[in-house]
Each structure stands twice: as C-alpha cells, then as structure tokens.
C-alpha positions as CSV (number, residue, x, y, z in Angstrom):
1,M,116.9,62.2,80.2
2,E,116.4,65.4,77.6
3,A,115.1,64.6,74.1
4,V,118.3,66.4,73.4
5,D,120.4,64.2,74.6
6,L,119.5,61.5,72.8
7,I,119.9,63.4,69.8
8,L,123.4,64.9,70.0
9,W,124.5,61.5,71.5
10,V,122.8,59.0,69.3
11,V,121.2,60.0,66.4
12,V,123.4,62.6,65.1
13,P,126.9,59.7,66.3
14,Y,124.6,57.0,63.6
15,V,123.9,59.0,61.1
16,S,127.8,60.7,60.8
17,M,128.7,57.5,60.8
18,I,126.6,55.6,58.3
19,A,126.8,59.1,55.8
20,F,130.6,58.2,56.2
21,V,130.6,54.9,54.5
22,V,127.8,54.6,53.1
23,G,129.4,58.2,51.2
24,M,133.1,56.6,51.0
25,I,131.3,53.4,49.0
26,W,129.2,54.9,46.1
27,R,132.5,58.1,46.2
28,W,134.5,54.9,45.3
29,R,132.1,53.0,43.2
30,Y,131.2,56.0,41.4
31,D,133.7,59.0,41.3
32,Q,136.9,57.5,40.8
33,Y,138.6,60.1,38.7
34,G,137.5,63.1,41.3
35,W,139.3,60.4,43.8
36,T,141.9,62.9,44.2
37,T,143.5,66.3,46.6
38,R,143.3,68.0,43.7
39,S,146.5,69.8,44.5
40,S,148.1,73.5,44.1
41,Q,151.5,72.8,44.4
42,S,152.7,74.1,40.5
43,Y,150.6,77.3,41.6
44,E,152.6,77.7,44.4
45,S,154.9,76.3,46.2
46,V,157.3,77.4,49.2
47,W,154.5,78.0,52.0
48,L,153.4,74.6,50.5
49,R,156.9,72.8,51.8
50,L,156.3,74.3,55.2
51,A,152.8,74.6,55.8
52,S,151.5,70.5,54.3
53,P,154.2,68.9,56.7
54,L,153.0,70.9,59.9
55,F,149.5,70.3,59.1
56,H,149.9,65.8,58.3
57,F,152.4,64.8,60.3
58,G,149.7,67.0,63.6
59,I,147.1,65.7,62.6
60,L,148.6,62.0,62.6
61,F,149.6,62.0,66.0
62,V,146.7,64.0,66.5
63,A,144.8,61.1,65.2
64,F,146.9,58.2,66.6
65,G,146.5,60.2,70.6
66,H,143.1,59.9,70.0
67,F,143.1,56.7,69.4
68,L,144.5,55.4,72.0
69,G,142.8,58.0,74.2
70,L,139.7,56.7,73.0
71,M,140.1,53.4,72.0
72,I,141.7,51.7,75.4
73,P,140.2,51.4,78.2
74,K,142.1,52.8,81.4
75,T,142.0,49.5,83.2
76,W,144.3,48.3,80.7
77,T,147.3,51.2,80.9
78,R,147.0,50.8,84.8
79,S,146.8,46.8,84.4
80,V,150.2,47.7,83.1
81,G,151.6,50.3,85.0
82,I,150.8,53.5,83.6
83,T,149.6,55.9,87.0
84,D,146.4,58.3,86.3
85,T,149.1,61.5,86.4
86,V,151.9,59.4,84.7
87,Y,149.1,59.2,81.6
88,H,147.4,62.5,81.9
89,W,151.5,64.3,81.0
90,I,152.6,61.5,78.1
91,A,149.0,63.1,76.4
92,T,148.6,66.5,77.4
93,I,152.4,66.7,75.9
94,P,152.7,65.6,72.8
95,G,148.7,65.9,72.2
96,T,150.0,70.1,72.8
97,I,152.3,70.0,70.4
98,A,150.4,67.6,68.1
99,G,147.8,70.8,68.1
100,A,150.2,73.3,68.0
101,M,150.9,71.8,64.7
102,T,147.9,71.5,63.3
103,V,146.5,74.3,63.6
104,I,149.4,76.1,62.3
105,G,149.6,74.8,59.4
106,L,146.0,74.5,58.8
107,A,146.1,78.4,59.1
108,L,149.1,78.7,56.8
109,L,147.6,76.7,54.5
110,I,144.6,78.4,54.5
111,V,146.3,81.7,54.4
112,R,148.0,80.3,51.5
113,R,144.9,79.6,48.9
114,R,143.2,82.5,50.8
115,T,146.8,85.3,49.3
116,Y,148.5,83.7,46.9
117,G,145.3,84.3,43.5
118,D,146.1,81.2,41.4
119,V,145.4,79.2,44.4
120,F,142.7,80.7,45.6
121,L,141.5,80.2,41.9
122,A,141.7,76.9,41.8
123,T,139.7,76.1,45.5
124,T,135.9,75.9,44.7
125,R,132.9,76.6,46.8
126,N,133.4,72.8,47.6
127,D,136.8,72.9,49.5
128,K,135.9,76.6,51.1
129,I,132.9,74.4,53.1
130,M,136.3,71.7,53.9
131,Y,137.7,73.9,55.7
132,I,135.2,75.4,57.8
133,F,134.5,71.9,58.9
134,L,137.4,70.9,59.7
135,A,138.7,74.4,61.2
136,V,136.1,74.4,63.7
137,P,136.7,71.2,65.4
138,I,140.6,71.0,65.5
139,L,140.6,74.5,67.0
140,L,137.6,73.2,69.3
141,G,140.1,70.1,70.6
142,M,143.0,72.7,71.1
143,I,140.5,74.9,72.6
144,A,139.2,72.3,75.6
145,T,142.3,70.5,75.8
146,L,143.9,74.3,76.7
147,I,141.2,74.3,79.3
148,N,141.0,70.9,80.7
149,Q,144.0,69.8,80.7
150,V,146.8,72.2,80.4
151,F,145.7,74.7,82.3
152,T,144.6,72.9,85.0
153,S,145.3,71.4,88.2
154,G,145.8,67.7,88.9
155,H,144.8,64.8,86.0
156,G,143.1,67.2,84.5
157,Y,139.4,65.3,82.9
158,D,139.4,62.4,82.8
159,Y,137.9,61.6,79.7
160,R,138.2,57.9,79.5
161,E,136.0,57.5,82.8
162,T,133.0,59.4,80.6
163,I,134.1,59.8,76.0
164,S,135.8,57.1,76.2
165,P,133.6,54.3,76.8
166,W,130.3,56.1,75.1
167,L,132.4,56.2,71.6
168,R,133.2,52.4,72.4
169,N,129.5,51.7,73.3
170,L,128.5,52.9,70.0
171,F,129.8,50.7,68.2
172,I,129.0,48.0,69.6
173,L,125.0,49.7,69.0
174,N,125.0,49.7,72.9
175,P,124.5,54.1,73.4
176,E,125.2,55.6,77.2
177,P,123.8,58.9,75.8
178,E,123.8,60.4,80.3
179,L,127.6,59.2,80.1
180,M,128.1,62.8,77.9
181,V,125.6,64.7,79.8
182,G,128.1,66.0,81.9
183,V,130.9,66.5,80.3
184,P,132.5,69.9,79.5
185,L,130.8,72.2,76.8
186,S,134.5,72.4,74.9
187,F,134.4,68.2,74.9
188,Q,131.3,68.1,74.1
189,M,131.5,70.4,71.4
190,H,134.3,69.5,70.0
191,V,133.0,66.3,69.5
192,I,130.0,67.4,67.9
193,A,132.2,68.9,65.4
194,G,134.1,65.1,65.0
195,F,131.3,63.6,63.5
196,L,129.5,66.2,61.7
197,L,133.4,66.8,59.6
198,F,133.1,62.9,59.2
199,A,129.5,63.7,57.7
200,I,130.7,65.2,55.1
201,W,134.0,63.9,54.7
202,P,133.3,61.5,51.9
203,F,131.9,65.0,49.2
204,T,135.2,66.0,49.6
205,R,138.7,66.7,48.9
206,L,139.2,64.3,51.9
207,V,139.1,60.8,50.9
208,H,142.3,60.8,50.2
209,A,143.9,60.7,53.2
210,F,142.6,57.1,53.0
211,S,143.9,56.3,49.8
212,A,147.4,58.2,49.0
213,P,149.7,56.3,52.3
214,V,149.0,53.3,49.7
215,G,150.9,53.0,46.6
216,Y,151.8,56.9,46.4
217,T,155.5,55.5,46.4
218,T,155.2,53.4,43.3
219,R,152.2,54.7,41.2
220,P,153.5,56.1,37.4
221,D,154.0,60.5,36.8
222,I,151.2,62.1,35.7
223,V,151.7,62.9,32.1
224,Y,150.1,66.4,31.5
225,R,149.8,67.0,27.7
226,S,148.6,70.9,25.8
227,R,146.0,70.1,23.5
228,Q,147.8,72.8,21.5
229,R,149.8,71.8,18.1
230,T,152.8,73.6,20.6
231,I,152.8,74.8,24.0
232,S,155.7,77.4,23.5
233,T,155.7,80.9,23.5
234,Q,158.3,80.2,20.8
235,Q,157.3,81.3,17.3
236,P,157.9,78.3,14.9
237,K,160.7,78.1,12.3
238,R,160.5,78.9,8.7
239,G,161.0,75.6,6.7
240,W,159.3,73.1,5.2
241,E,157.5,70.5,7.4
242,R,158.4,67.5,7.0
243,V,156.9,64.5,5.3
244,D,155.8,60.9,7.0
245,F,156.0,58.7,3.6
246,S,154.0,56.1,5.7
247,G,150.9,57.5,5.5
248,G,150.4,59.7,8.4
249,K,149.4,63.4,8.7
250,P,152.6,65.4,8.0
251,K,154.7,65.9,10.8
252,R,156.6,69.3,12.4
C-alpha cells in the first residue's frame, strides 16, 4: 500500500474528526454569541422561502440516507428480508430525489446571495469559503450517484462492501485503508471532500445545525432596538418635551 493511501484514508479522516470535535467544543465555550446563522431574511425573503426548505429538507434526507447506508451492515438488511436489488432501488430513488432537492436549493441560495445587493454585502469571506466547501461534496456526491448507481446496470456499485466497513472501522480505531483503494474515483473524491467539510464545520455558520432544532420554536423573540432616539423618518412634532417629575431625564 502506498503512503498516499494511508494519508487519504487514515490521516485525513482522523485529522478531520479531531478538528470537528475540538472545534465544536472550542466554539461552544468561547464563541456562543457567534453561534448563529446570521439570518439574511430581513434583506430578502421571497427566494429564501423557496430555497431554504428545498436545501434543508433535502440535506436532512441525504444525511439520513448516508447514515443508513454507511452505518447499517449489509447482513442486517439481508437478515430482515431486504434483497440487494430492493435495497438498491430504495436507496437510489429517494436518494436521487433528496440530492436533487439539495443541489437546487443550494444553487438558489447562492444565486440569491450573489444577486441581491444587501444579502451579498452581508456575506463574509468565511461564508464564501463555507459555500465552496459545502457545494463541492454535495455536487460530487450527486455525480457519483448518477454515474455509479443511476446510469448503470444491475445493483450499481456496492459501497456496503468497501466504503461502509471502512468508515465503521475508523470509528472503532481499526482503520483498513485497503478497502478504499479500489473504490471509484467519484466516490473517493466525495468522501475526501466530505471530511474536509467536517474539518471546517465548527469555524463557520454551519454550527447552527447542531442547535437550531433544540428549543428553537420556544425561545423568546430577538428584539432589535435602535441606538438613535427615534427611528422614524418623520419629523418630530413641535412642542414642549414632557417632563418626568420622578427625577429622571425629560422624555419625548
């Protein structure tokens, strides 16, 4: 086995996982005020109402599908009577639909952010880097699915014989990089891009994915107040200021 295989399939995954865990702990302890999506809804909401649900529901289904496909061994599905052919179609059809939703939603979010001036001005350099690291694994995953699962005959590429056991072995500290050597290039690129995304995750607005569903609907509203004495565009009425006889400053 070559040194590059050890780097790609052992070093990169473990470094990414360490960066993710340590980064999330650091971000929570020292930057809770920055733990936010920095919503741009107040600048533009029409496109956001279409793009955001498409992307978020799509990525949730994609994540769920990845968990089932990578974490559940093939022997388990076979033991409950799910054949390889049935599993292939169950995974491919909903997975392709969810992937398309994710790609379209992300594309609309990027176009919206670039098209509307106020939204673009609110986009930081960190956001631009985040969108690149987010878009690359999503596109590569969609390409890999189409090449190896949709536009192919039979059961497609059986990643449950290679990628799935390789990933599970990483979590039990028993890496087997040789399992990834013969994997199609499109899947290899998708996996590496995914780990790089997790490496930068804690340092971007993506951290909100681990907190938004918890207490989000019951939290109090965020109240924004102006530092100016008035936020109205109308001229104040002429007349005397009302006097506060309790000893405070005069009020308008």
